[in-house]
VMD Tcl script that builds the backbone (N, CA, C; Angstrom):
set m [mol new atoms 531]
animate dup $m
set s [atomselect $m all]
$s set {name element resname resid chain x y z} {
  {N N MET 1 A 122.514 -1.909 71.786}
  {CA C MET 1 A 121.641 -3.024 71.670}
  {C C MET 1 A 122.273 -4.096 70.651}
  {N N ARG 2 A 122.104 -5.134 71.221}
  {CA C ARG 2 A 122.761 -6.323 70.417}
  {C C ARG 2 A 121.781 -6.776 69.307}
  {N N HIS 3 A 122.376 -7.250 68.476}
  {CA C HIS 3 A 121.741 -7.674 67.266}
  {C C HIS 3 A 121.580 -9.286 67.439}
  {N N VAL 4 A 120.379 -9.684 67.401}
  {CA C VAL 4 A 119.942 -11.217 67.501}
  {C C VAL 4 A 119.914 -11.566 66.131}
  {N N PRO 5 A 120.607 -12.738 65.766}
  {CA C PRO 5 A 120.536 -13.289 64.369}
  {C C PRO 5 A 119.182 -14.013 64.328}
  {N N VAL 6 A 118.578 -13.869 63.217}
  {CA C VAL 6 A 117.309 -14.429 62.771}
  {C C VAL 6 A 117.539 -15.640 61.765}
  {N N ALA 7 A 116.998 -16.693 61.852}
  {CA C ALA 7 A 117.188 -17.776 60.875}
  {C C ALA 7 A 116.455 -17.490 59.619}
  {N N LYS 8 A 116.969 -17.847 58.439}
  {CA C LYS 8 A 116.209 -17.640 57.211}
  {C C LYS 8 A 114.924 -18.708 57.291}
  {N N PRO 9 A 113.982 -18.107 56.760}
  {CA C PRO 9 A 112.697 -19.060 56.659}
  {C C PRO 9 A 113.119 -20.269 55.730}
  {N N SER 10 A 112.552 -21.486 56.136}
  {CA C SER 10 A 112.852 -22.581 55.250}
  {C C SER 10 A 111.917 -22.419 54.017}
  {N N PRO 11 A 112.443 -23.057 52.900}
  {CA C PRO 11 A 111.740 -23.015 51.742}
  {C C PRO 11 A 110.394 -23.709 51.728}
  {N N ILE 12 A 109.481 -23.297 50.939}
  {CA C ILE 12 A 108.180 -24.063 50.888}
  {C C ILE 12 A 108.410 -25.438 50.362}
  {N N PRO 13 A 108.011 -26.530 51.124}
  {CA C PRO 13 A 108.298 -27.754 50.725}
  {C C PRO 13 A 107.349 -28.201 49.439}
  {N N SER 14 A 108.169 -28.804 48.485}
  {CA C SER 14 A 107.502 -29.345 47.254}
  {C C SER 14 A 107.294 -30.757 47.534}
  {N N TRP 15 A 106.040 -31.199 46.954}
  {CA C TRP 15 A 105.681 -32.552 47.078}
  {C C TRP 15 A 106.336 -33.573 46.134}
  {N N THR 16 A 107.011 -34.560 46.550}
  {CA C THR 16 A 107.787 -35.442 45.741}
  {C C THR 16 A 107.338 -36.872 45.889}
  {N N PHE 17 A 107.325 -37.547 44.836}
  {CA C PHE 17 A 106.909 -39.046 45.090}
  {C C PHE 17 A 108.183 -39.783 45.290}
  {N N PRO 18 A 108.301 -40.653 46.273}
  {CA C PRO 18 A 109.421 -41.406 46.618}
  {C C PRO 18 A 109.815 -42.446 45.428}
  {N N ARG 19 A 110.982 -42.554 45.258}
  {CA C ARG 19 A 111.437 -43.457 44.082}
  {C C ARG 19 A 110.777 -44.916 44.207}
  {N N ARG 20 A 110.942 -45.462 45.550}
  {CA C ARG 20 A 110.560 -46.732 45.858}
  {C C ARG 20 A 108.997 -46.800 45.583}
  {N N GLY 21 A 108.158 -45.864 45.906}
  {CA C GLY 21 A 106.749 -45.913 45.648}
  {C C GLY 21 A 106.591 -45.839 43.997}
  {N N PHE 22 A 107.171 -45.109 43.376}
  {CA C PHE 22 A 107.121 -45.152 41.897}
  {C C PHE 22 A 107.403 -46.403 41.157}
  {N N ALA 23 A 108.392 -47.125 41.733}
  {CA C ALA 23 A 108.817 -48.527 41.230}
  {C C ALA 23 A 107.553 -49.429 41.543}
  {N N ILE 24 A 107.098 -49.363 42.810}
  {CA C ILE 24 A 105.890 -50.275 43.164}
  {C C ILE 24 A 104.761 -50.008 42.171}
  {N N ALA 25 A 104.485 -48.735 41.971}
  {CA C ALA 25 A 103.449 -48.312 41.133}
  {C C ALA 25 A 103.577 -48.932 39.676}
  {N N ILE 26 A 104.799 -48.848 39.160}
  {CA C ILE 26 A 105.017 -49.135 37.870}
  {C C ILE 26 A 104.878 -50.849 37.696}
  {N N VAL 27 A 105.264 -51.548 38.840}
  {CA C VAL 27 A 105.183 -52.927 38.830}
  {C C VAL 27 A 103.616 -53.352 38.864}
  {N N LEU 28 A 102.900 -52.634 39.665}
  {CA C LEU 28 A 101.417 -52.978 39.873}
  {C C LEU 28 A 100.725 -52.683 38.497}
  {N N VAL 29 A 101.089 -51.616 37.904}
  {CA C VAL 29 A 100.454 -51.400 36.560}
  {C C VAL 29 A 100.773 -52.480 35.504}
  {N N GLY 30 A 101.977 -52.914 35.620}
  {CA C GLY 30 A 102.493 -53.963 34.641}
  {C C GLY 30 A 101.715 -55.328 34.911}
  {N N ILE 31 A 101.505 -55.650 36.252}
  {CA C ILE 31 A 100.768 -56.926 36.628}
  {C C ILE 31 A 99.277 -56.687 36.148}
  {N N LEU 32 A 98.710 -55.606 36.368}
  {CA C LEU 32 A 97.288 -55.455 35.881}
  {C C LEU 32 A 97.231 -55.428 34.349}
  {N N ALA 33 A 98.123 -54.868 33.693}
  {CA C ALA 33 A 98.143 -54.950 32.152}
  {C C ALA 33 A 98.222 -56.440 31.724}
  {N N PHE 34 A 99.142 -57.184 32.375}
  {CA C PHE 34 A 99.372 -58.502 32.039}
  {C C PHE 34 A 98.203 -59.420 32.245}
  {N N ALA 35 A 97.506 -59.145 33.419}
  {CA C ALA 35 A 96.190 -59.915 33.791}
  {C C ALA 35 A 95.154 -59.554 32.809}
  {N N ALA 36 A 95.063 -58.208 32.376}
  {CA C ALA 36 A 94.009 -57.940 31.401}
  {C C ALA 36 A 94.204 -58.523 30.021}
  {N N VAL 37 A 95.478 -58.634 29.573}
  {CA C VAL 37 A 95.712 -59.249 28.213}
  {C C VAL 37 A 95.475 -60.671 28.377}
  {N N ALA 38 A 95.862 -61.417 29.499}
  {CA C ALA 38 A 95.717 -62.806 29.734}
  {C C ALA 38 A 94.171 -63.103 29.589}
  {N N LEU 39 A 93.364 -62.327 30.346}
  {CA C LEU 39 A 91.872 -62.572 30.386}
  {C C LEU 39 A 91.334 -62.405 29.048}
  {N N VAL 40 A 91.763 -61.387 28.252}
  {CA C VAL 40 A 91.236 -61.116 26.936}
  {C C VAL 40 A 91.532 -62.349 25.951}
  {N N THR 41 A 92.708 -62.760 26.083}
  {CA C THR 41 A 93.185 -63.784 25.103}
  {C C THR 41 A 92.580 -65.290 25.610}
  {N N ALA 42 A 92.358 -65.319 26.734}
  {CA C ALA 42 A 91.707 -66.725 27.276}
  {C C ALA 42 A 90.307 -66.883 26.839}
  {N N THR 43 A 89.647 -65.734 26.720}
  {CA C THR 43 A 88.254 -65.846 26.552}
  {C C THR 43 A 88.046 -65.927 24.889}
  {N N PRO 44 A 87.183 -67.116 24.509}
  {CA C PRO 44 A 87.169 -67.189 23.100}
  {C C PRO 44 A 86.270 -66.034 22.432}
  {N N GLN 45 A 86.589 -65.592 21.339}
  {CA C GLN 45 A 86.088 -64.424 20.654}
  {C C GLN 45 A 85.442 -65.139 19.365}
  {N N ASN 46 A 84.251 -64.670 19.088}
  {CA C ASN 46 A 83.541 -64.984 17.806}
  {C C ASN 46 A 83.540 -66.556 17.684}
  {N N VAL 47 A 83.308 -67.279 18.580}
  {CA C VAL 47 A 83.258 -68.761 18.519}
  {C C VAL 47 A 81.958 -69.323 18.697}
  {N N SER 48 A 81.306 -69.936 17.694}
  {CA C SER 48 A 79.999 -70.618 17.976}
  {C C SER 48 A 80.145 -71.682 18.864}
  {N N HIS 49 A 78.845 -72.060 19.476}
  {CA C HIS 49 A 78.858 -73.168 20.319}
  {C C HIS 49 A 79.075 -74.516 19.605}
  {N N GLU 50 A 79.080 -74.537 18.265}
  {CA C GLU 50 A 79.186 -75.730 17.514}
  {C C GLU 50 A 80.575 -76.270 17.457}
  {N N THR 51 A 81.589 -75.286 17.758}
  {CA C THR 51 A 82.954 -75.703 17.752}
  {C C THR 51 A 83.256 -76.443 18.874}
  {N N PHE 52 A 82.597 -76.406 20.115}
  {CA C PHE 52 A 82.955 -77.131 21.240}
  {C C PHE 52 A 82.418 -78.378 21.210}
  {N N GLY 53 A 83.132 -79.516 21.656}
  {CA C GLY 53 A 82.630 -80.754 21.666}
  {C C GLY 53 A 82.706 -81.528 20.245}
  {N N PRO 54 A 82.376 -82.740 20.239}
  {CA C PRO 54 A 82.292 -83.457 18.929}
  {C C PRO 54 A 81.367 -82.788 17.964}
  {N N HIS 55 A 81.821 -82.818 16.680}
  {CA C HIS 55 A 80.938 -82.326 15.671}
  {C C HIS 55 A 81.492 -82.839 14.329}
  {N N TRP 56 A 80.631 -82.830 13.276}
  {CA C TRP 56 A 81.160 -83.228 11.972}
  {C C TRP 56 A 81.613 -82.028 11.218}
  {N N ILE 57 A 82.669 -82.196 10.578}
  {CA C ILE 57 A 83.259 -81.102 9.576}
  {C C ILE 57 A 83.018 -81.638 8.202}
  {N N THR 58 A 82.306 -80.895 7.287}
  {CA C THR 58 A 82.334 -81.325 5.924}
  {C C THR 58 A 83.497 -80.753 5.308}
  {N N THR 59 A 84.300 -81.654 4.479}
  {CA C THR 59 A 85.500 -81.384 3.703}
  {C C THR 59 A 85.138 -81.423 2.208}
  {N N VAL 60 A 85.955 -81.898 1.490}
  {CA C VAL 60 A 86.006 -81.971 0.019}
  {C C VAL 60 A 85.074 -83.073 -0.444}
  {N N ARG 61 A 84.712 -82.998 -1.731}
  {CA C ARG 61 A 84.067 -84.187 -2.349}
  {C C ARG 61 A 85.097 -85.414 -2.385}
  {N N ALA 62 A 84.437 -86.563 -2.207}
  {CA C ALA 62 A 85.408 -87.738 -2.324}
  {C C ALA 62 A 86.063 -87.924 -3.469}
  {N N ASN 63 A 85.433 -87.547 -4.704}
  {CA C ASN 63 A 85.987 -87.741 -5.970}
  {C C ASN 63 A 87.065 -86.765 -6.192}
  {N N ASP 64 A 87.151 -85.625 -5.442}
  {CA C ASP 64 A 88.183 -84.571 -5.675}
  {C C ASP 64 A 89.479 -84.772 -4.848}
  {N N LEU 65 A 89.383 -85.843 -3.890}
  {CA C LEU 65 A 90.659 -86.051 -3.163}
  {C C LEU 65 A 91.390 -87.100 -4.004}
  {N N ALA 66 A 92.573 -86.749 -4.323}
  {CA C ALA 66 A 93.558 -87.599 -5.213}
  {C C ALA 66 A 94.031 -88.801 -4.326}
  {N N PRO 67 A 94.173 -89.904 -4.762}
  {CA C PRO 67 A 94.590 -91.150 -4.020}
  {C C PRO 67 A 96.143 -90.782 -3.746}
  {N N ASN 68 A 96.354 -91.194 -2.411}
  {CA C ASN 68 A 97.800 -91.259 -1.971}
  {C C ASN 68 A 98.396 -89.730 -1.845}
  {N N GLU 69 A 97.605 -88.751 -1.889}
  {CA C GLU 69 A 98.154 -87.309 -1.763}
  {C C GLU 69 A 97.450 -86.624 -0.582}
  {N N PRO 70 A 97.914 -86.770 0.612}
  {CA C PRO 70 A 97.251 -86.253 1.748}
  {C C PRO 70 A 96.942 -84.671 1.559}
  {N N MET 71 A 95.765 -84.430 2.217}
  {CA C MET 71 A 95.189 -83.072 2.097}
  {C C MET 71 A 95.119 -82.507 3.595}
  {N N HIS 72 A 95.666 -81.445 3.981}
  {CA C HIS 72 A 95.621 -80.996 5.400}
  {C C HIS 72 A 94.469 -80.080 5.602}
  {N N ASN 73 A 93.665 -80.488 6.656}
  {CA C ASN 73 A 92.585 -79.585 7.030}
  {C C ASN 73 A 92.887 -78.781 8.278}
  {N N THR 74 A 93.224 -77.591 8.269}
  {CA C THR 74 A 93.540 -76.866 9.410}
  {C C THR 74 A 92.457 -76.605 10.343}
  {N N GLU 75 A 91.212 -76.479 9.966}
  {CA C GLU 75 A 90.065 -76.295 10.845}
  {C C GLU 75 A 89.976 -77.515 11.835}
  {N N GLY 76 A 90.031 -78.658 11.232}
  {CA C GLY 76 A 89.887 -79.837 12.110}
  {C C GLY 76 A 91.098 -80.386 12.587}
  {N N ARG 77 A 92.283 -79.905 12.164}
  {CA C ARG 77 A 93.628 -80.390 12.578}
  {C C ARG 77 A 93.703 -81.906 12.241}
  {N N PHE 78 A 93.555 -82.168 10.901}
  {CA C PHE 78 A 93.665 -83.598 10.470}
  {C C PHE 78 A 94.300 -83.624 9.013}
  {N N TRP 79 A 94.865 -84.851 8.686}
  {CA C TRP 79 A 95.126 -85.021 7.296}
  {C C TRP 79 A 94.059 -85.932 6.619}
  {N N LEU 80 A 93.566 -85.748 5.568}
  {CA C LEU 80 A 92.677 -86.652 4.817}
  {C C LEU 80 A 93.558 -87.517 3.774}
  {N N VAL 81 A 93.287 -88.755 3.803}
  {CA C VAL 81 A 94.199 -89.539 2.940}
  {C C VAL 81 A 93.236 -90.485 2.248}
  {N N LYS 82 A 93.247 -90.614 0.952}
  {CA C LYS 82 A 92.535 -91.559 0.173}
  {C C LYS 82 A 93.604 -92.506 -0.307}
  {N N LEU 83 A 93.272 -93.812 -0.047}
  {CA C LEU 83 A 94.106 -94.925 -0.379}
  {C C LEU 83 A 93.770 -95.531 -1.788}
  {N N ASN 84 A 94.614 -96.238 -2.391}
  {CA C ASN 84 A 94.256 -96.846 -3.761}
  {C C ASN 84 A 92.999 -97.498 -3.769}
  {N N ASP 85 A 92.657 -98.265 -2.690}
  {CA C ASP 85 A 91.522 -99.106 -2.666}
  {C C ASP 85 A 90.174 -98.102 -2.479}
  {N N GLY 86 A 90.291 -96.935 -2.097}
  {CA C GLY 86 A 89.194 -95.934 -1.965}
  {C C GLY 86 A 88.893 -95.697 -0.537}
  {N N THR 87 A 89.785 -96.362 0.436}
  {CA C THR 87 A 89.505 -96.166 1.876}
  {C C THR 87 A 90.041 -94.703 2.199}
  {N N ILE 88 A 89.070 -94.061 2.884}
  {CA C ILE 88 A 89.388 -92.620 3.281}
  {C C ILE 88 A 89.795 -92.629 4.792}
  {N N LEU 89 A 90.961 -91.985 5.192}
  {CA C LEU 89 A 91.305 -91.971 6.517}
  {C C LEU 89 A 91.400 -90.376 6.874}
  {N N ALA 90 A 91.120 -90.170 8.152}
  {CA C ALA 90 A 91.314 -88.774 8.716}
  {C C ALA 90 A 92.266 -89.021 9.925}
  {N N LEU 91 A 93.588 -88.589 9.561}
  {CA C LEU 91 A 94.674 -88.852 10.547}
  {C C LEU 91 A 94.890 -87.495 11.270}
  {N N SER 92 A 94.998 -87.615 12.647}
  {CA C SER 92 A 95.122 -86.486 13.429}
  {C C SER 92 A 96.629 -85.955 13.090}
  {N N HIS 93 A 96.718 -84.625 12.920}
  {CA C HIS 93 A 98.028 -84.015 12.575}
  {C C HIS 93 A 99.008 -83.867 13.757}
  {N N LYS 94 A 98.592 -84.343 14.956}
  {CA C LYS 94 A 99.433 -84.309 16.238}
  {C C LYS 94 A 99.942 -85.540 16.351}
  {N N ASP 95 A 101.210 -85.716 16.748}
  {CA C ASP 95 A 101.999 -86.845 17.111}
  {C C ASP 95 A 101.287 -87.227 18.559}
  {N N PRO 96 A 100.959 -88.527 18.648}
  {CA C PRO 96 A 100.321 -89.032 19.841}
  {C C PRO 96 A 101.337 -88.953 21.148}
  {N N ARG 97 A 102.694 -88.914 20.817}
  {CA C ARG 97 A 103.623 -89.068 22.004}
  {C C ARG 97 A 103.650 -87.648 22.782}
  {N N LEU 98 A 103.907 -86.463 21.994}
  {CA C LEU 98 A 104.167 -85.362 22.733}
  {C C LEU 98 A 103.428 -84.239 22.087}
  {N N GLY 99 A 102.628 -84.564 20.965}
  {CA C GLY 99 A 101.690 -83.413 20.329}
  {C C GLY 99 A 102.299 -82.613 19.427}
  {N N CYS 100 A 103.402 -82.800 18.954}
  {CA C CYS 100 A 104.055 -81.989 17.768}
  {C C CYS 100 A 103.142 -82.151 16.632}
  {N N THR 101 A 103.001 -81.061 15.789}
  {CA C THR 101 A 102.441 -81.110 14.469}
  {C C THR 101 A 103.182 -82.018 13.546}
  {N N VAL 102 A 102.674 -82.921 12.893}
  {CA C VAL 102 A 103.401 -83.727 12.015}
  {C C VAL 102 A 103.029 -83.480 10.575}
  {N N PRO 103 A 103.951 -82.910 9.667}
  {CA C PRO 103 A 103.536 -82.583 8.297}
  {C C PRO 103 A 103.873 -83.821 7.360}
  {N N TRP 104 A 103.184 -83.650 6.253}
  {CA C TRP 104 A 103.468 -84.624 5.134}
  {C C TRP 104 A 104.623 -84.088 4.386}
  {N N ARG 105 A 105.699 -85.129 4.131}
  {CA C ARG 105 A 106.828 -84.760 3.422}
  {C C ARG 105 A 107.033 -85.563 2.255}
  {N N PRO 106 A 106.256 -85.093 0.985}
  {CA C PRO 106 A 106.282 -85.838 -0.156}
  {C C PRO 106 A 107.614 -86.197 -0.634}
  {N N ASP 107 A 108.745 -85.391 -0.430}
  {CA C ASP 107 A 110.076 -85.722 -1.160}
  {C C ASP 107 A 110.957 -86.533 0.002}
  {N N PHE 108 A 110.546 -86.839 1.266}
  {CA C PHE 108 A 111.331 -87.446 2.106}
  {C C PHE 108 A 111.346 -88.995 1.807}
  {N N THR 109 A 112.437 -89.472 1.684}
  {CA C THR 109 A 112.761 -90.973 1.228}
  {C C THR 109 A 113.209 -91.628 2.577}
  {N N PHE 110 A 112.476 -92.859 2.683}
  {CA C PHE 110 A 112.874 -93.790 3.902}
  {C C PHE 110 A 112.406 -94.998 3.411}
  {N N MET 111 A 113.134 -96.039 3.793}
  {CA C MET 111 A 113.045 -97.505 3.407}
  {C C MET 111 A 112.664 -97.625 1.943}
  {N N GLY 112 A 113.409 -96.819 1.159}
  {CA C GLY 112 A 113.345 -96.894 -0.369}
  {C C GLY 112 A 111.965 -96.312 -0.849}
  {N N MET 113 A 111.256 -95.707 -0.053}
  {CA C MET 113 A 110.022 -94.996 -0.497}
  {C C MET 113 A 110.018 -93.538 -0.311}
  {N N LYS 114 A 109.387 -92.769 -1.218}
  {CA C LYS 114 A 109.256 -91.361 -1.117}
  {C C LYS 114 A 107.929 -91.110 -0.557}
  {N N GLY 115 A 107.835 -89.980 0.373}
  {CA C GLY 115 A 106.429 -89.598 0.783}
  {C C GLY 115 A 106.107 -90.308 2.074}
  {N N TRP 116 A 106.403 -89.483 3.225}
  {CA C TRP 116 A 106.125 -90.033 4.642}
  {C C TRP 116 A 105.536 -88.832 5.404}
  {N N PHE 117 A 104.854 -89.045 6.458}
  {CA C PHE 117 A 104.491 -88.221 7.541}
  {C C PHE 117 A 105.745 -88.181 8.365}
  {N N ARG 118 A 106.358 -87.038 8.800}
  {CA C ARG 118 A 107.768 -86.994 9.555}
  {C C ARG 118 A 107.494 -85.849 10.555}
  {N N ASN 119 A 107.712 -86.357 11.764}
  {CA C ASN 119 A 107.719 -85.369 12.923}
  {C C ASN 119 A 109.008 -84.674 13.092}
  {N N PRO 120 A 108.814 -83.367 12.879}
  {CA C PRO 120 A 109.975 -82.528 13.051}
  {C C PRO 120 A 110.748 -82.477 14.414}
  {N N CYS 121 A 109.823 -82.760 15.445}
  {CA C CYS 121 A 110.331 -82.639 16.815}
  {C C CYS 121 A 111.243 -83.912 17.242}
  {N N HIS 122 A 110.776 -85.107 16.905}
  {CA C HIS 122 A 111.498 -86.324 17.515}
  {C C HIS 122 A 111.691 -87.429 16.246}
  {N N SER 123 A 111.464 -87.053 15.088}
  {CA C SER 123 A 111.745 -87.815 13.963}
  {C C SER 123 A 110.845 -89.108 13.743}
  {N N GLN 124 A 109.816 -89.150 14.484}
  {CA C GLN 124 A 108.935 -90.197 14.185}
  {C C GLN 124 A 108.417 -90.256 12.758}
  {N N THR 125 A 108.388 -91.386 12.099}
  {CA C THR 125 A 108.108 -91.467 10.649}
  {C C THR 125 A 106.853 -92.407 10.413}
  {N N TYR 126 A 105.833 -91.889 9.729}
  {CA C TYR 126 A 104.615 -92.500 9.490}
  {C C TYR 126 A 104.332 -92.737 8.111}
  {N N ASP 127 A 103.714 -93.945 7.745}
  {CA C ASP 127 A 103.343 -93.991 6.231}
  {C C ASP 127 A 101.973 -93.407 6.002}
  {N N LEU 128 A 101.450 -93.634 4.794}
  {CA C LEU 128 A 100.127 -93.108 4.384}
  {C C LEU 128 A 98.971 -93.345 5.358}
  {N N THR 129 A 99.056 -94.584 5.889}
  {CA C THR 129 A 98.007 -95.124 6.703}
  {C C THR 129 A 98.153 -94.565 8.244}
  {N N GLY 130 A 99.183 -93.912 8.588}
  {CA C GLY 130 A 99.469 -93.296 9.868}
  {C C GLY 130 A 100.172 -94.334 10.784}
  {N N ALA 131 A 100.775 -95.549 10.290}
  {CA C ALA 131 A 101.478 -96.633 10.980}
  {C C ALA 131 A 102.947 -95.973 11.160}
  {N N CYS 132 A 103.479 -96.196 12.388}
  {CA C CYS 132 A 104.743 -95.590 12.685}
  {C C CYS 132 A 105.809 -96.708 12.402}
  {N N TYR 133 A 106.986 -96.193 11.704}
  {CA C TYR 133 A 107.896 -97.145 11.279}
  {C C TYR 133 A 109.298 -96.696 11.745}
  {N N ASP 134 A 109.323 -95.454 12.373}
  {CA C ASP 134 A 110.736 -95.055 12.828}
  {C C ASP 134 A 110.501 -93.954 14.038}
  {N N GLY 135 A 111.376 -93.877 14.880}
  {CA C GLY 135 A 111.455 -93.031 15.996}
  {C C GLY 135 A 110.864 -93.422 17.211}
  {N N PRO 136 A 110.827 -92.653 18.240}
  {CA C PRO 136 A 110.200 -92.988 19.567}
  {C C PRO 136 A 108.577 -93.106 19.577}
  {N N CYS 137 A 108.131 -94.068 18.857}
  {CA C CYS 137 A 106.635 -94.058 18.700}
  {C C CYS 137 A 105.938 -94.834 19.798}
  {N N ILE 138 A 104.812 -94.330 20.216}
  {CA C ILE 138 A 104.074 -95.093 21.237}
  {C C ILE 138 A 103.022 -95.892 20.504}
  {N N ARG 139 A 102.515 -95.285 19.270}
  {CA C ARG 139 A 101.557 -95.906 18.403}
  {C C ARG 139 A 101.470 -95.169 17.173}
  {N N GLY 140 A 100.787 -95.459 16.164}
  {CA C GLY 140 A 100.621 -94.730 14.931}
  {C C GLY 140 A 99.769 -93.546 15.117}
  {N N LEU 141 A 99.631 -92.713 14.145}
  {CA C LEU 141 A 98.677 -91.430 14.259}
  {C C LEU 141 A 97.383 -91.869 14.560}
  {N N ASP 142 A 96.882 -91.017 15.586}
  {CA C ASP 142 A 95.337 -91.157 15.971}
  {C C ASP 142 A 94.519 -90.660 14.702}
  {N N ARG 143 A 93.369 -91.271 14.730}
  {CA C ARG 143 A 92.438 -90.936 13.542}
  {C C ARG 143 A 91.045 -90.524 14.032}
  {N N TYR 144 A 90.226 -90.042 13.100}
  {CA C TYR 144 A 88.841 -89.742 13.325}
  {C C TYR 144 A 87.939 -90.430 12.458}
  {N N GLU 145 A 86.778 -90.758 12.793}
  {CA C GLU 145 A 85.696 -91.365 12.047}
  {C C GLU 145 A 85.363 -90.503 10.726}
  {N N THR 146 A 85.126 -91.166 9.697}
  {CA C THR 146 A 84.844 -90.566 8.493}
  {C C THR 146 A 83.515 -91.057 7.929}
  {N N ARG 147 A 82.744 -90.248 7.132}
  {CA C ARG 147 A 81.671 -90.760 6.457}
  {C C ARG 147 A 81.486 -89.961 5.122}
  {N N ILE 148 A 80.751 -90.425 4.178}
  {CA C ILE 148 A 80.404 -89.687 2.979}
  {C C ILE 148 A 78.886 -89.292 2.870}
  {N N VAL 149 A 78.628 -88.065 2.841}
  {CA C VAL 149 A 77.316 -87.569 2.806}
  {C C VAL 149 A 77.187 -86.717 1.472}
  {N N ASP 150 A 76.165 -86.978 0.728}
  {CA C ASP 150 A 75.977 -86.336 -0.581}
  {C C ASP 150 A 77.303 -86.227 -1.325}
  {N N GLY 151 A 78.203 -87.173 -1.326}
  {CA C GLY 151 A 79.370 -87.165 -2.093}
  {C C GLY 151 A 80.656 -86.549 -1.411}
  {N N LYS 152 A 80.383 -85.832 -0.249}
  {CA C LYS 152 A 81.344 -85.101 0.525}
  {C C LYS 152 A 81.709 -85.756 1.682}
  {N N ILE 153 A 83.188 -85.613 2.020}
  {CA C ILE 153 A 83.607 -86.418 3.123}
  {C C ILE 153 A 83.417 -85.484 4.403}
  {N N GLN 154 A 82.851 -86.218 5.418}
  {CA C GLN 154 A 82.725 -85.527 6.566}
  {C C GLN 154 A 83.562 -86.338 7.705}
  {N N VAL 155 A 83.956 -85.587 8.630}
  {CA C VAL 155 A 85.032 -86.058 9.602}
  {C C VAL 155 A 84.505 -85.648 11.012}
  {N N HIS 156 A 84.268 -86.723 11.907}
  {CA C HIS 156 A 83.865 -86.430 13.279}
  {C C HIS 156 A 84.941 -86.091 14.180}
  {N N VAL 157 A 85.145 -84.782 14.476}
  {CA C VAL 157 A 86.230 -84.230 15.222}
  {C C VAL 157 A 85.842 -83.924 16.654}
  {N N GLY 158 A 86.760 -83.940 17.513}
  {CA C GLY 158 A 86.547 -83.682 18.946}
  {C C GLY 158 A 87.402 -84.528 19.708}
  {N N ALA 159 A 87.953 -84.113 20.855}
  {CA C ALA 159 A 88.899 -84.937 21.687}
  {C C ALA 159 A 88.195 -86.269 22.037}
  {N N SER 160 A 86.879 -86.310 22.202}
  {CA C SER 160 A 86.361 -87.508 22.644}
  {C C SER 160 A 86.081 -88.427 21.482}
  {N N THR 161 A 86.242 -88.027 20.235}
  {CA C THR 161 A 86.022 -88.808 19.164}
  {C C THR 161 A 87.254 -89.460 18.542}
  {N N LEU 162 A 88.371 -89.044 19.013}
  {CA C LEU 162 A 89.641 -89.519 18.669}
  {C C LEU 162 A 89.937 -91.039 18.786}
  {N N ILE 163 A 90.292 -91.655 17.761}
  {CA C ILE 163 A 90.389 -93.162 17.867}
  {C C ILE 163 A 91.994 -93.357 17.897}
  {N N GLU 164 A 92.408 -94.160 18.822}
  {CA C GLU 164 A 93.930 -94.433 18.911}
  {C C GLU 164 A 94.432 -95.010 17.644}
  {N N GLY 165 A 95.654 -94.608 17.297}
  {CA C GLY 165 A 96.280 -95.205 16.127}
  {C C GLY 165 A 96.688 -96.628 16.323}
  {N N PRO 166 A 97.177 -97.257 15.210}
  {CA C PRO 166 A 97.667 -98.547 15.424}
  {C C PRO 166 A 98.769 -98.770 16.087}
  {N N PRO 167 A 98.931 -99.902 16.888}
  {CA C PRO 167 A 100.125 -100.314 17.574}
  {C C PRO 167 A 101.334 -100.314 16.764}
  {N N VAL 168 A 102.517 -100.050 17.367}
  {CA C VAL 168 A 103.678 -100.091 16.455}
  {C C VAL 168 A 104.090 -101.583 16.219}
  {N N ASN 169 A 104.283 -101.860 14.824}
  {CA C ASN 169 A 104.530 -103.180 14.442}
  {C C ASN 169 A 105.441 -103.002 13.266}
  {N N THR 170 A 106.689 -102.962 13.332}
  {CA C THR 170 A 107.631 -102.658 12.240}
  {C C THR 170 A 107.872 -103.947 11.435}
  {N N SER 171 A 107.166 -105.138 11.784}
  {CA C SER 171 A 107.375 -106.275 10.956}
  {C C SER 171 A 106.417 -106.133 9.889}
  {N N ILE 172 A 105.489 -105.331 9.889}
  {CA C ILE 172 A 104.413 -105.098 8.670}
  {C C ILE 172 A 105.039 -104.181 7.765}
  {N N LYS 173 A 105.018 -104.544 6.438}
  {CA C LYS 173 A 105.500 -103.471 5.455}
  {C C LYS 173 A 104.716 -102.225 5.461}
  {N N PRO 174 A 105.270 -101.097 5.299}
  {CA C PRO 174 A 104.530 -99.868 5.032}
  {C C PRO 174 A 103.748 -99.884 3.933}
  {N N TYR 175 A 102.656 -99.088 3.847}
  {CA C TYR 175 A 101.719 -98.907 2.637}
  {C C TYR 175 A 102.451 -98.477 1.611}
  {N N ARG 176 A 102.511 -99.019 0.407}
  {CA C ARG 176 A 103.082 -98.407 -0.700}
  {C C ARG 176 A 101.942 -98.101 -1.846}
  {N N PRO 177 A 101.945 -96.973 -2.255}
  {CA C PRO 177 A 101.033 -96.586 -3.357}
  {C C PRO 177 A 101.251 -97.477 -4.702}
}
mol reanalyze $m
mol bondsrecalc $m
mol representation Tube
mol addrep $m
């Protein structure tokens, strides 16, 4: 009798996840995670309704603000400046051209004077009144309305309350304390 060869039984198949499917799954999880983070960070957290729209911010006492020494208010994003004659200005800390934050540089010397607002992005240079004297200026620093209530300075902030800064006029001498 002849012997008939019998094939060996094939091994039991094990389930494997294809590499391409695994890569697609990783990408989808990443996109979902990114969307979740974007949604959470775009939603305001712990913000009262008073912070939206125009509102008044109460700052320091008018007598406590030193003349010719700007004070930065980070909540309202403005500089408070008291001039020698007692005038109080609230200057936006954003450059009107491209929106860079403009710091006060007390040691910066320009036109024979020390102390200027100087834009680190494009070198616009503003005096204490917010008038622009150098750089690619479209106008001076924008400002907000101020008032004094019970001896404290209040500033009316909000995008709709912004007053355009003075036009560029380099023929006028900068404010000197």
